[in-house]
N, CA, C and O atoms as a DFTB+ gen file, in Angstrom:
540 C
 N C O
     1  1      10.091       1.078     -27.565
     2  2       9.735      -0.273     -27.197
     3  2       8.212      -0.356     -27.111
     4  3       7.588       0.370     -26.336
     5  1       7.634      -1.219     -27.886
     6  2       6.180      -1.391     -27.858
     7  2       5.776      -2.113     -26.580
     8  3       6.514      -2.947     -26.055
     9  1       4.606      -1.778     -26.102
    10  2       4.037      -2.467     -24.945
    11  2       2.907      -3.328     -25.486
    12  3       1.841      -2.828     -25.846
    13  1       3.155      -4.616     -25.535
    14  2       2.227      -5.519     -26.192
    15  2       1.844      -6.651     -25.250
    16  3       2.705      -7.263     -24.617
    17  1       0.552      -6.923     -25.163
    18  2       0.080      -8.051     -24.368
    19  2       0.463      -9.330     -25.102
    20  3       0.289      -9.433     -26.317
    21  1       0.981     -10.294     -24.367
    22  2       1.339     -11.588     -24.943
    23  2       0.665     -12.686     -24.126
    24  3       0.353     -12.473     -22.954
    25  1       0.434     -13.849     -24.716
    26  2      -0.284     -14.926     -24.018
    27  2       0.322     -15.336     -22.675
    28  3      -0.403     -15.813     -21.802
    29  1       1.625     -15.165     -22.490
    30  2       2.226     -15.541     -21.197
    31  2       1.751     -14.632     -20.060
    32  3       2.031     -14.898     -18.891
    33  1       1.030     -13.557     -20.406
    34  2       0.485     -12.654     -19.397
    35  2      -0.943     -13.022     -19.013
    36  3      -1.585     -12.299     -18.251
    37  1      -1.437     -14.121     -19.526
    38  2      -2.789     -14.573     -19.201
    39  2      -2.880     -14.894     -17.713
    40  3      -2.057     -15.631     -17.171
    41  1      -3.893     -14.328     -17.067
    42  2      -4.133     -14.551     -15.644
    43  2      -5.016     -15.796     -15.461
    44  3      -4.862     -16.550     -14.500
    45  1      -5.941     -15.988     -16.405
    46  2      -6.849     -17.121     -16.303
    47  2      -8.235     -16.726     -15.821
    48  3      -9.082     -17.584     -15.570
    49  1      -8.464     -15.428     -15.694
    50  2      -9.782     -14.891     -15.350
    51  2     -10.156     -14.004     -16.527
    52  3      -9.542     -12.960     -16.743
    53  1     -11.165     -14.419     -17.286
    54  2     -11.460     -13.787     -18.573
    55  2     -11.596     -12.273     -18.500
    56  3     -10.984     -11.560     -19.295
    57  1     -12.391     -11.773     -17.558
    58  2     -12.615     -10.323     -17.558
    59  2     -11.341      -9.549     -17.198
    60  3     -11.139      -8.436     -17.686
    61  1     -10.489     -10.118     -16.360
    62  2      -9.214      -9.458     -16.044
    63  2      -8.306      -9.489     -17.269
    64  3      -7.679      -8.485     -17.605
    65  1      -8.234     -10.633     -17.933
    66  2      -7.392     -10.745     -19.132
    67  2      -7.855      -9.790     -20.230
    68  3      -7.032      -9.157     -20.892
    69  1      -9.154      -9.686     -20.420
    70  2      -9.674      -8.785     -21.462
    71  2      -9.327      -7.330     -21.149
    72  3      -8.938      -6.573     -22.038
    73  1      -9.470      -6.951     -19.889
    74  2      -9.128      -5.579     -19.510
    75  2      -7.628      -5.327     -19.664
    76  3      -7.219      -4.252     -20.102
    77  1      -6.815      -6.311     -19.309
    78  2      -5.368      -6.153     -19.497
    79  2      -5.035      -5.943     -20.973
    80  3      -4.194      -5.107     -21.302
    81  1      -5.675      -6.682     -21.851
    82  2      -5.418      -6.530     -23.295
    83  2      -5.748      -5.114     -23.755
    84  3      -4.989      -4.514     -24.515
    85  1      -6.882      -4.579     -23.295
    86  2      -7.273      -3.215     -23.674
    87  2      -6.264      -2.219     -23.113
    88  3      -5.866      -1.278     -23.800
    89  1      -5.851      -2.426     -21.864
    90  2      -4.885      -1.535     -21.232
    91  2      -3.598      -1.484     -22.057
    92  3      -3.072      -0.406     -22.336
    93  1      -3.102      -2.649     -22.439
    94  2      -1.877      -2.710     -23.238
    95  2      -2.070      -2.015     -24.580
    96  3      -1.195      -1.282     -25.039
    97  1      -3.214      -2.248     -25.202
    98  2      -3.500      -1.641     -26.510
    99  2      -3.481      -0.109     -26.412
   100  3      -2.883       0.567     -27.249
   101  1      -4.136       0.423     -25.388
   102  2      -4.214       1.877     -25.229
   103  2      -2.866       2.467     -24.828
   104  3      -2.477       3.525     -25.323
   105  1      -2.158       1.788     -23.937
   106  2      -0.830       2.274     -23.543
   107  2       0.099       2.282     -24.753
   108  3       0.868       3.223     -24.946
   109  1       0.025       1.241     -25.556
   110  2       0.850       1.184     -26.753
   111  2       0.486       2.316     -27.714
   112  3       1.362       2.913     -28.340
   113  1      -0.798       2.603     -27.824
   114  2      -1.238       3.714     -28.675
   115  2      -0.646       5.039     -28.226
   116  3      -0.256       5.869     -29.048
   117  1      -0.584       5.230     -26.912
   118  2       0.005       6.452     -26.368
   119  2       1.483       6.539     -26.721
   120  3       1.961       7.587     -27.156
   121  1       2.203       5.443     -26.536
   122  2       3.635       5.464     -26.801
   123  2       3.927       5.603     -28.290
   124  3       4.887       6.270     -28.677
   125  1       3.110       4.980     -29.118
   126  2       3.285       5.133     -30.566
   127  2       3.028       6.584     -30.976
   128  3       3.738       7.136     -31.816
   129  1       2.004       7.194     -30.371
   130  2       1.691       8.598     -30.676
   131  2       2.870       9.496     -30.319
   132  3       3.199      10.424     -31.058
   133  1       3.501       9.215     -29.186
   134  2       4.635      10.048     -28.794
   135  2       5.818       9.835     -29.738
   136  3       6.520      10.788     -30.077
   137  1       6.039       8.605     -30.159
   138  2       7.133       8.332     -31.100
   139  2       6.903       9.042     -32.428
   140  3       7.839       9.539     -33.054
   141  1       5.652       9.078     -32.841
   142  2       5.311       9.689     -34.131
   143  2       5.133      11.204     -34.016
   144  3       4.805      11.878     -34.992
   145  1       5.356      11.729     -32.804
   146  2       5.241      13.172     -32.571
   147  2       3.865      13.712     -32.941
   148  3       3.733      14.756     -33.580
   149  1       2.840      12.965     -32.517
   150  2       1.474      13.411     -32.794
   151  2       1.153      14.655     -31.977
   152  3       1.908      15.032     -31.082
   153  1       0.053      15.272     -32.286
   154  2      -0.363      16.518     -31.636
   155  2      -0.542      16.323     -30.127
   156  3      -0.958      15.260     -29.666
   157  1      -0.222      17.358     -29.386
   158  2      -0.336      17.341     -27.930
   159  2      -1.767      17.005     -27.495
   160  3      -1.957      16.282     -26.516
   161  1      -2.767      17.516     -28.205
   162  2      -4.166      17.230     -27.846
   163  2      -4.451      15.736     -27.871
   164  3      -5.133      15.210     -26.991
   165  1      -3.925      15.058     -28.879
   166  2      -4.144      13.612     -28.993
   167  2      -3.490      12.896     -27.815
   168  3      -4.094      12.016     -27.203
   169  1      -2.271      13.272     -27.507
   170  2      -1.560      12.642     -26.396
   171  2      -2.260      12.950     -25.076
   172  3      -2.365      12.075     -24.217
   173  1      -2.742      14.186     -24.901
   174  2      -3.500      14.539     -23.699
   175  2      -4.725      13.636     -23.543
   176  3      -5.013      13.148     -22.450
   177  1      -5.433      13.423     -24.636
   178  2      -6.628      12.566     -24.623
   179  2      -6.263      11.133     -24.250
   180  3      -6.947      10.505     -23.441
   181  1      -5.190      10.620     -24.837
   182  2      -4.752       9.256     -24.545
   183  2      -4.317       9.118     -23.086
   184  3      -4.644       8.125     -22.436
   185  1      -3.588      10.097     -22.571
   186  2      -3.153      10.065     -21.169
   187  2      -4.349      10.054     -20.234
   188  3      -4.382       9.302     -19.260
   189  1      -5.336      10.896     -20.537
   190  2      -6.541      10.949     -19.707
   191  2      -7.275       9.613     -19.746
   192  3      -7.704       9.106     -18.710
   193  1      -7.418       9.043     -20.944
   194  2      -8.087       7.752     -21.060
   195  2      -7.340       6.686     -20.264
   196  3      -7.946       5.907     -19.528
   197  1      -6.028       6.661     -20.417
   198  2      -5.216       5.654     -19.741
   199  2      -5.365       5.769     -18.229
   200  3      -5.483       4.762     -17.532
   201  1      -5.359       6.988     -17.732
   202  2      -5.523       7.231     -16.301
   203  2      -6.889       6.728     -15.830
   204  3      -6.978       6.008     -14.835
   205  1      -7.941       7.105     -16.539
   206  2      -9.296       6.699     -16.154
   207  2      -9.485       5.190     -16.284
   208  3     -10.088       4.561     -15.415
   209  1      -8.972       4.612     -17.365
   210  2      -9.147       3.173     -17.582
   211  2      -8.383       2.367     -16.538
   212  3      -8.861       1.332     -16.072
   213  1      -7.198       2.842     -16.174
   214  2      -6.410       2.155     -15.155
   215  2      -7.177       2.115     -13.840
   216  3      -7.261       1.069     -13.198
   217  1      -7.735       3.255     -13.442
   218  2      -8.505       3.313     -12.187
   219  2      -9.727       2.405     -12.262
   220  3     -10.044       1.708     -11.298
   221  1     -10.417       2.410     -13.406
   222  2     -11.597       1.545     -13.591
   223  2     -11.195       0.076     -13.504
   224  3     -11.859      -0.716     -12.835
   225  1     -10.118      -0.280     -14.174
   226  2      -9.651      -1.678     -14.155
   227  2      -9.293      -2.101     -12.736
   228  3      -9.679      -3.183     -12.295
   229  1      -8.562      -1.260     -12.023
   230  2      -8.176      -1.612     -10.664
   231  2      -9.399      -1.758      -9.764
   232  3      -9.448      -2.666      -8.934
   233  1     -10.394      -0.870      -9.919
   234  2     -11.640      -0.999      -9.132
   235  2     -12.316      -2.334      -9.428
   236  3     -12.723      -3.046      -8.511
   237  1     -12.435      -2.670     -10.716
   238  2     -13.078      -3.938     -11.105
   239  2     -12.312      -5.132     -10.552
   240  3     -12.904      -6.064     -10.008
   241  1     -10.994      -5.095     -10.696
   242  2     -10.160      -6.206     -10.255
   243  2     -10.258      -6.372      -8.737
   244  3     -10.355      -7.491      -8.233
   245  1     -10.233      -5.251      -8.015
   246  2     -10.321      -5.317      -6.558
   247  2     -11.698      -5.806      -6.104
   248  3     -11.798      -6.561      -5.136
   249  1     -12.745      -5.385      -6.789
   250  2     -14.099      -5.858      -6.457
   251  2     -14.188      -7.365      -6.671
   252  3     -14.782      -8.080      -5.863
   253  1     -13.602      -7.838      -7.753
   254  2     -13.598      -9.277      -8.033
   255  2     -12.835     -10.031      -6.943
   256  3     -13.280     -11.079      -6.476
   257  1     -11.688      -9.489      -6.544
   258  2     -10.891     -10.141      -5.498
   259  2     -11.658     -10.177      -4.171
   260  3     -11.573     -11.156      -3.429
   261  1     -12.399      -9.117      -3.878
   262  2     -13.225      -9.112      -2.659
   263  2     -14.292     -10.192      -2.758
   264  3     -14.548     -10.922      -1.800
   265  1     -14.910     -10.280      -3.929
   266  2     -15.987     -11.253      -4.156
   267  2     -15.500     -12.687      -3.930
   268  3     -16.227     -13.507      -3.369
   269  1     -14.287     -12.987      -4.359
   270  2     -13.772     -14.360      -4.216
   271  2     -12.963     -14.536      -2.923
   272  3     -12.394     -15.597      -2.669
   273  1     -12.928     -13.478      -2.121
   274  2     -12.176     -13.473      -0.854
   275  2     -10.701     -13.798      -1.080
   276  3     -10.123     -14.657      -0.413
   277  1     -10.123     -13.102      -2.019
   278  2      -8.719     -13.310      -2.364
   279  2      -7.827     -12.874      -1.200
   280  3      -7.926     -11.733      -0.749
   281  1      -6.957     -13.766      -0.706
   282  2      -6.182     -13.470       0.502
   283  2      -5.124     -12.366       0.354
   284  3      -4.700     -11.802       1.363
   285  1      -4.690     -12.044      -0.857
   286  2      -3.645     -11.031      -1.048
   287  2      -4.215      -9.696      -1.557
   288  3      -3.518      -8.924      -2.215
   289  1      -5.480      -9.444      -1.242
   290  2      -6.152      -8.224      -1.700
   291  2      -5.442      -6.956      -1.232
   292  3      -5.276      -6.017      -2.010
   293  1      -5.025      -6.922       0.025
   294  2      -4.373      -5.711       0.536
   295  2      -3.090      -5.385      -0.223
   296  3      -2.832      -4.222      -0.533
   297  1      -2.294      -6.395      -0.521
   298  2      -1.051      -6.185      -1.279
   299  2      -1.375      -5.665      -2.676
   300  3      -0.680      -4.796      -3.203
   301  1      -2.431      -6.201      -3.265
   302  2      -2.853      -5.744      -4.595
   303  2      -3.277      -4.275      -4.543
   304  3      -2.893      -3.480      -5.401
   305  1      -4.069      -3.925      -3.532
   306  2      -4.544      -2.541      -3.411
   307  2      -3.366      -1.581      -3.272
   308  3      -3.370      -0.506      -3.872
   309  1      -2.362      -1.957      -2.490
   310  2      -1.177      -1.104      -2.313
   311  2      -0.428      -0.947      -3.632
   312  3      -0.008       0.156      -3.982
   313  1      -0.261      -2.038      -4.360
   314  2       0.441      -1.984      -5.643
   315  2      -0.330      -1.120      -6.635
   316  3       0.263      -0.329      -7.370
   317  1      -1.649      -1.274      -6.654
   318  2      -2.486      -0.480      -7.557
   319  2      -2.375       1.011      -7.222
   320  3      -2.210       1.844      -8.113
   321  1      -2.466       1.335      -5.937
   322  2      -2.386       2.740      -5.520
   323  2      -1.034       3.340      -5.908
   324  3      -0.960       4.491      -6.337
   325  1       0.013       2.566      -5.758
   326  2       1.354       3.024      -6.123
   327  2       1.431       3.332      -7.619
   328  3       2.009       4.341      -8.023
   329  1       0.847       2.461      -8.431
   330  2       0.894       2.675      -9.874
   331  2       0.045       3.877     -10.291
   332  3       0.440       4.628     -11.183
   333  1      -1.106       4.067      -9.664
   334  2      -1.946       5.234      -9.956
   335  2      -1.154       6.510      -9.644
   336  3      -1.232       7.491     -10.383
   337  1      -0.393       6.487      -8.543
   338  2       0.453       7.640      -8.207
   339  2       1.538       7.853      -9.256
   340  3       1.845       8.993      -9.606
   341  1       2.121       6.770      -9.761
   342  2       3.146       6.877     -10.800
   343  2       2.557       7.501     -12.074
   344  3       3.184       8.350     -12.706
   345  1       1.353       7.070     -12.436
   346  2       0.695       7.652     -13.612
   347  2       0.419       9.139     -13.409
   348  3       0.579       9.938     -14.332
   349  1       0.003       9.505     -12.200
   350  2      -0.268      10.918     -11.899
   351  2       1.015      11.742     -12.029
   352  3       0.994      12.856     -12.553
   353  1       2.138      11.183     -11.546
   354  2       3.426      11.874     -11.675
   355  2       3.799      12.037     -13.138
   356  3       4.260      13.099     -13.557
   357  1       3.600      10.991     -13.904
   358  2       3.903      11.034     -15.336
   359  2       3.097      12.134     -16.019
   360  3       3.637      12.932     -16.786
   361  1       1.804      12.163     -15.730
   362  2       0.927      13.170     -16.319
   363  2       1.363      14.578     -15.908
   364  3       1.383      15.495     -16.729
   365  1       1.709      14.737     -14.641
   366  2       2.147      16.027     -14.130
   367  2       3.466      16.461     -14.789
   368  3       3.612      17.618     -15.186
   369  1       4.405      15.548     -14.901
   370  2       5.685      15.857     -15.558
   371  2       5.459      16.268     -17.012
   372  3       6.087      17.198     -17.517
   373  1       4.555      15.558     -17.667
   374  2       4.248      15.864     -19.067
   375  2       3.677      17.276     -19.187
   376  3       4.069      18.042     -20.067
   377  1       2.737      17.613     -18.282
   378  2       2.120      18.943     -18.314
   379  2       3.128      20.040     -17.962
   380  3       3.153      21.092     -18.601
   381  1       3.963      19.791     -16.939
   382  2       4.980      20.776     -16.536
   383  2       6.004      21.010     -17.643
   384  3       6.555      22.103     -17.768
   385  1       6.250      19.988     -18.433
   386  2       7.248      20.103     -19.503
   387  2       6.690      20.842     -20.718
   388  3       7.396      21.071     -21.700
   389  1       5.414      21.209     -20.634
   390  2       4.786      21.891     -21.762
   391  2       4.408      20.936     -22.878
   392  3       4.267      21.328     -24.036
   393  1       4.246      19.666     -22.504
   394  2       3.834      18.670     -23.501
   395  2       5.006      18.017     -24.202
   396  3       4.875      17.554     -25.335
   397  1       6.147      17.975     -23.542
   398  2       7.326      17.339     -24.133
   399  2       7.109      15.829     -24.210
   400  3       7.018      15.153     -23.185
   401  1       7.027      15.317     -25.416
   402  2       6.708      13.896     -25.584
   403  2       7.868      12.985     -25.180
   404  3       7.680      11.777     -25.035
   405  1       9.040      13.539     -25.000
   406  2      10.149      12.714     -24.512
   407  2       9.844      12.175     -23.118
   408  3      10.296      11.090     -22.752
   409  1       9.074      12.940     -22.340
   410  2       8.665      12.484     -21.006
   411  2       7.881      11.182     -21.139
   412  3       8.095      10.241     -20.374
   413  1       6.977      11.134     -22.109
   414  2       6.157       9.930     -22.320
   415  2       7.033       8.792     -22.847
   416  3       6.917       7.649     -22.405
   417  1       7.890       9.114     -23.773
   418  2       8.750       8.068     -24.338
   419  2       9.653       7.471     -23.259
   420  3       9.864       6.259     -23.230
   421  1      10.184       8.309     -22.379
   422  2      11.038       7.814     -21.301
   423  2      10.250       6.986     -20.283
   424  3      10.802       6.093     -19.640
   425  1       8.972       7.285     -20.143
   426  2       8.130       6.544     -19.198
   427  2       7.738       5.168     -19.737
   428  3       7.312       4.301     -18.974
   429  1       7.877       4.971     -21.022
   430  2       7.493       3.720     -21.664
   431  2       8.085       2.516     -20.932
   432  3       7.363       1.579     -20.590
   433  1       9.365       2.539     -20.698
   434  2      10.031       1.403     -20.066
   435  2       9.502       1.167     -18.653
   436  3       9.267       0.027     -18.252
   437  1       9.318       2.251     -17.905
   438  2       8.823       2.138     -16.533
   439  2       7.438       1.491     -16.516
   440  3       7.192       0.555     -15.756
   441  1       6.544       1.993     -17.351
   442  2       5.170       1.481     -17.399
   443  2       5.159       0.023     -17.864
   444  3       4.480      -0.819     -17.277
   445  1       5.913      -0.262     -18.915
   446  2       5.972      -1.625     -19.447
   447  2       6.464      -2.590     -18.378
   448  3       5.865      -3.643     -18.157
   449  1       7.550      -2.228     -17.722
   450  2       8.108      -3.111     -16.699
   451  2       7.163      -3.296     -15.527
   452  3       6.992      -4.413     -15.040
   453  1       6.542      -2.203     -15.062
   454  2       5.655      -2.317     -13.912
   455  2       4.469      -3.213     -14.245
   456  3       4.145      -4.135     -13.496
   457  1       3.830      -2.935     -15.364
   458  2       2.629      -3.678     -15.710
   459  2       2.930      -5.157     -15.934
   460  3       2.223      -6.025     -15.423
   461  1       3.967      -5.433     -16.689
   462  2       4.334      -6.829     -16.962
   463  2       4.684      -7.552     -15.664
   464  3       4.205      -8.659     -15.419
   465  1       5.516      -6.928     -14.835
   466  2       5.896      -7.560     -13.567
   467  2       4.702      -7.740     -12.643
   468  3       4.586      -8.768     -11.976
   469  1       3.812      -6.751     -12.598
   470  2       2.630      -6.852     -11.741
   471  2       1.749      -8.030     -12.173
   472  3       1.274      -8.796     -11.335
   473  1       1.541      -8.166     -13.455
   474  2       0.702      -9.268     -13.945
   475  2       1.369     -10.608     -13.643
   476  3       0.732     -11.517     -13.109
   477  1       2.653     -10.728     -13.985
   478  2       3.348     -12.002     -13.809
   479  2       3.480     -12.386     -12.338
   480  3       3.272     -13.546     -11.982
   481  1       3.824     -11.420     -11.477
   482  2       4.117     -11.747     -10.080
   483  2       2.945     -11.604      -9.133
   484  3       2.968     -12.175      -8.042
   485  1       1.908     -10.848      -9.522
   486  2       0.780     -10.667      -8.611
   487  2      -0.548     -11.147      -9.198
   488  3      -1.262     -11.930      -8.571
   489  1      -0.873     -10.675     -10.400
   490  2      -2.191     -11.003     -10.959
   491  2      -2.334     -12.478     -11.310
   492  3      -3.424     -13.034     -11.182
   493  1      -1.273     -13.112     -11.742
   494  2      -1.366     -14.536     -12.077
   495  2      -1.768     -15.364     -10.857
   496  3      -2.383     -16.422     -10.990
   497  1      -1.416     -14.875      -9.674
   498  2      -1.793     -15.567      -8.438
   499  2      -3.315     -15.573      -8.253
   500  3      -3.867     -16.484      -7.636
   501  1      -3.981     -14.554      -8.791
   502  2      -5.448     -14.515      -8.708
   503  2      -6.008     -15.713      -9.473
   504  3      -6.871     -16.433      -8.972
   505  1      -5.501     -15.918     -10.702
   506  2      -5.940     -17.058     -11.508
   507  2      -5.652     -18.376     -10.815
   508  3      -6.482     -19.285     -10.842
   509  1      -4.478     -18.490     -10.189
   510  2      -4.129     -19.716      -9.451
   511  2      -5.101     -19.934      -8.300
   512  3      -5.537     -21.058      -8.050
   513  1      -5.438     -18.855      -7.601
   514  2      -6.365     -18.949      -6.478
   515  2      -7.752     -19.374      -6.961
   516  3      -8.400     -20.213      -6.335
   517  1      -8.207     -18.793      -8.077
   518  2      -9.527     -19.128      -8.635
   519  2      -9.593     -20.623      -8.957
   520  3     -10.623     -21.260      -8.735
   521  1      -8.510     -21.177      -9.472
   522  2      -8.477     -22.619      -9.787
   523  2      -8.699     -23.456      -8.546
   524  3      -9.332     -24.509      -8.624
   525  1      -8.189     -23.013      -7.389
   526  2      -8.355     -23.786      -6.151
   527  2      -9.812     -23.753      -5.684
   528  3     -10.253     -24.652      -4.968
   529  1     -10.560     -22.722      -6.085
   530  2     -11.957     -22.612      -5.654
   531  2     -12.836     -23.648      -6.337
   532  3     -13.873     -24.038      -5.801
   533  1     -12.422     -24.095      -7.526
   534  2     -13.257     -25.045      -8.268
   535  2     -12.773     -26.490      -8.111
   536  3     -13.302     -27.406      -8.742
   537  1     -11.775     -26.673      -7.272
   538  2     -11.271     -28.047      -7.072
   539  2     -12.090     -28.785      -6.044
   540  3     -11.810     -29.947      -5.750
């Protein structure tokens, strides 16, 4: 199952939307690599990038929410921390398995569902809140 950003995932804050698009692109690249049975080194590199980019995106998003005094910042921080832990578990399982790409393929659904649900149910509220600031 491909993980693809679609317009219905638009938050309405340009820099958040742009980062989400990159996140989806890179995550999809990782899952495609695992499906195509690419070399372990390539998958290791993609996993590392995804981990680092996720943390960077969450830091940026949280800083933005602080800047606009977003009222649900704490809930966002908890959700972000939970997902970072899930990624760490995924990476650890992959390494413990000796680079078994089935671990990554099985994680595809979990990551896709979490990210899509997080954007739809939490991040879109940021865009809604931003709209109230300019009214």
